[in-house]
N, C-alpha and C positions, 0 to 999 in steps of 0.2 A: 390814894395818892402814894407813890413810891418816894420814900425819903432818901435822897442821895446826898444830903448835906454832910453826912458823917464819912463819906468815902473820900479818901485822899485823892483818888483819880478824878473827882468831881470839884475839888476845891481850887480856889484861884491862886496862882503863882505870884508871890510878891515881886519877883524879879522880872516879871513881864507885864506889869500893869500898863505900861506904855507901849505895848507891842505894835499898836497901830500907828505910832509916830516914829518908829525906828527906821533907820536907813537899812537897806538890804544887808550891809556888812554887820550892822549892829544886831539885826534879827538872827542871821545865821550864826553869829558869835554867841549869842545867848543860848541858842539851841544847842550848839556844840558844848557849851559849858554845862548845861542841864543834863546832856547825855552822859556826862561823867558820873552822874548819880545812878545811872542804869548799871554801869559796871560795878559800882560799889554795892548796889542793892542786890544784884545777882550773886556777888561774892558772899553775902551774908547767908544765902540759902543753899550753898554748894553741898553741904551734907544731905539735905533733902533731895537735891538733884542726883546725887550719887546713889541714893537709895532707889530712886526711880530707875536709873540705869541698871542696877542690880536686879531689880524685879523684871525689867524688860528683857534682860539676858535670859533669865530663868523661863520667861514666857516663850521666847524664841526657841530655846533648847527643848521645851516641851511641845513644840509644834504649834504654839500659839502665835498671836499677832500683837503688834502695837497698834492700838486704835485711838486716834485723836478725834475729838469732837468739840465743836464750839459754834458760835454765831458771829456773823459780821467779820471784822478784822481778825479776831481770835480764831474763827473757823478757817479763814483763808490761810492763815499762817500754818495751821495744822495740815491742811491739804498741800500747801507748798512743800513742807518738810517731808510729807509722805511721798509725793510724786518724784522727789529727787533721789529717793533710795534705790529704785530699780537701776538707773544708769550708773550710779556711784558705787553701789555695793553688789550688783548682780543678783538681786533678790527678785522674786515674783511681785507684781504689783499689789497682791493681796497679803503680803507680809507686813507692810506698814500701811495703814488705811487712814484716810482723812475724811471725816464727815462734817458737813457744814449745814446749819439749819436752813431749810429751804431747798436743799439739793444742789446739784452742780451748777444750775443757773444762777444761784446766789453768789457764786464766786466772782462774777463780773457785774452783777446787778443786785442790789439789795432786795430781799424778799421781806416786805414789811410784816411784822407780827410773828414770823416763824420762830423767833428766839423766845417768845412768850409762852410757848406750849410745853407743858411738863411731860406730855405723852409722846410728842413727835420723835424724840431721840430713841425712846424705847422701840417704837415701830421700826425705825431704821436699823437698830441693833438686831431685831428679829430677822430682818431681811438679809443681813450679812451673817447671820448665825453666830452672834457673839456667844462665847462659851468661857468656862472657868479657866481655861489656859491662856486666855487673852489678858492683856493689861489695858485697862481703859483710862485714858488721860483726857480729862475735861479742861478746856481752856476758856477762861472768862476774865477779861481785864478788870471789870467791876467786881466780879466775885458773886454776882447775884442772878446770873442768867438762868431762867427756868428750864430752858432747853438742856443746859448742862446739868442742872440739879436733877432733873428727871433721869437723865442718862446715867449719872453716877448712882442713883438709887437702884435702877434696874441692874446695872453691872454688879453692884455689890450683892444683890439678891442671887445672882448666878455664881457667886464665889470668885469673881474676878479681882485681881489687884486693882485698886482704883487710886488715881492721882488727880489732884486739882491744881491747876496753875492759875493764880490770880494776882493782881497787883494791889490788893488791899489786905492788911492783916486781919485775921479773925473773920475771914469771908464766909459766906453762906455755902459756897461750893466747897471750901476747905473743910467745913464741918461735915459735909456729906461723904467726903473721901477718906480713905485709909491714910493717905499721905497728902499733906497740903504744902505746896511750894508757893510762897507768898513774898516775892521780893518787894521792898519798899523803895520806890524811885522818886517819890515826891510828886507834887501837882504838875500837871502838863503845862507846857509852854502856852498852848492854846487850850483854855479851860475845857476839860471834859473830852478832849480829842485823844482817846486812848490808842489811836493808831501810831502815836508818836513814842514817847518813852515807854509806855506800857507794852506797845507792840514790839519795840526793840528788845526789851527784857524777855518777852515771851519767845521771840525768835532765837535769842541767845540760848535759852533753856532748852528749846526743841532741838537746836543744833547739838547740844550736849547729849541729850537723851538718845537721838538717833545715831550719832556718831559713836558714842560710848557703847551702845548696845551692839552695834555692828562690829566694832572692834572686838567686843567680848565674845562674839560667836565666830571669830576667825576671818573677818572680812578685810583685815589689814595685816601686813607683814612689815615690821619696823613702823614707819609712818607712811607706807605706800598702800594705795587702794588697789589691792591685788585682784579684786573681783570686778573691776571696771568692765563695762560692756562696750565692745567695739562697734558702735552703731553709726559712726561716721569716720571720715578720714583723720580728723583730729584725734579721735579716741583710739584709732589703730596705731598712730604714732605714740600716743601716750602709753598704750600697753607695751610697746617696744621700749620706751623710755623707762617704764617701771621695771621691766625685766632686766634691762641693763643696769639700772641703779642697784637692784637687789643682788645681782650676780657678778657685775664687773665684765660682762660679756660685750661683744661687739654688736652693732645693730643687725648685721647679717645673721649672727648666731641667735639673737633674740627673735628675729623674724622667722627663722627656721624652727626654733623650738616652739613658738607660738602656733605655727602651722601644724606641727605634730600634735600639739595639745588642743587642737580645734579652737584656738583663740583664747584659751584659759591661761591668763598670766600667772595665776597661782601655781598651776601644774607645770608651766614652763620653767618657773623659777626652781621648783623642787627637782625637776629633771636636770637642769643645769648645775645646780649645787651639789647634787648627789651622784651625777653622772650615771643616772638610771634610765632605762628605756621608759617610754610613756606608761606602759601597763604597770610596771613596778612602782613607779613614782605616784601613779594614781592610787594604787593600793595603800601606799604609805600615807598619802594625804587623807584618804578615807578613814584609815585607822586612827588618824589624829583628829578626826571630826572636822576636817577642813582647816586646821591651824597649821600654817607653814612651819612655824618654829617646832611644833610637835612632830611633824613629818621629818624634820631635819635631825632630831635628836636620836 
C-alpha cells in the first residue's frame, strides 16, 4: 500500500471543507485565494529555477535538448510547453521534447498503469537517443511517480544534467535528480486534484525554463520574440510589428526587409539597424551566435 498521507498534495485543505456547499462565487473566490499560494511557493524556489535555466542554456549551446517527461497532468504540461517552442522561438521540434507516460495517446486519454513503470521512460529515452548533452527534466506533482524516477536514474547514468519538479518537499524524484525544484503551494482546493495548484505551479516553472533558456541562446531581442515563425497571417503581421518595434521603421520598410531576409525577423532587424545588405547582416548575426545585440555591437 502506497502511503500518501505525508504528501502535502494529498492532505485536506481546511479552507475548503465545505466546498460542496459553496455558491459558485464562493467556490471560485476560494480557488482564486488559494492560487495566491502558488505564486508565493514558486517565488521561494526561483534560485533553483534559475539554475535549471542556466543548465538548459548550456545544453542548447552544446547541441543538446531540453527533455521534459512525466505522467498524467505533469506529462501533459511538459508536452504543452515543448510544442509551443517551435512557433514561438523558431526552433526545430526536436530541440525541446516532451514525453508523457503512455505515449501521445495519453495526452487526451489516460493510459492506466503507465506511470507505475520504472523501465518505460528509459525505453523512450533510448528511442529518442538521449545523451549527455541533453538536460532531463522530470515532472511529478506528487514527487513519487515511478516513470519519472526511472527516467531520472537512466538520464543520470548517461551524464545528463537532471532536474526534478515536484510539489512536495523532500520528494522521491527530487532525491533522484541533481537539482530539485519543489514549490510548496499547500493542499489542493479539491483534495488530491494536483491539476489545480500543483499544475499551475508546474506550468509557471516550465514557462520560466523554456523562455529563459531560449532568451539565453539569442531567441529574443529586448523583449521581442525575434525568431517567431510566420506560419499564418497573424504571425506575418506580428513579425512586421516586431521588426517595426525594434527598429522604428514603417510597416512597408519592415515588410520589404523581411522579404529580403526570407521572413527572418532577427535578420531583418540587423539589416535595418546597421543599414547592411542581407549577406553582411547575416554574417554579423552568425558571428554573434544569433544574438541581435551582439551583431549590433
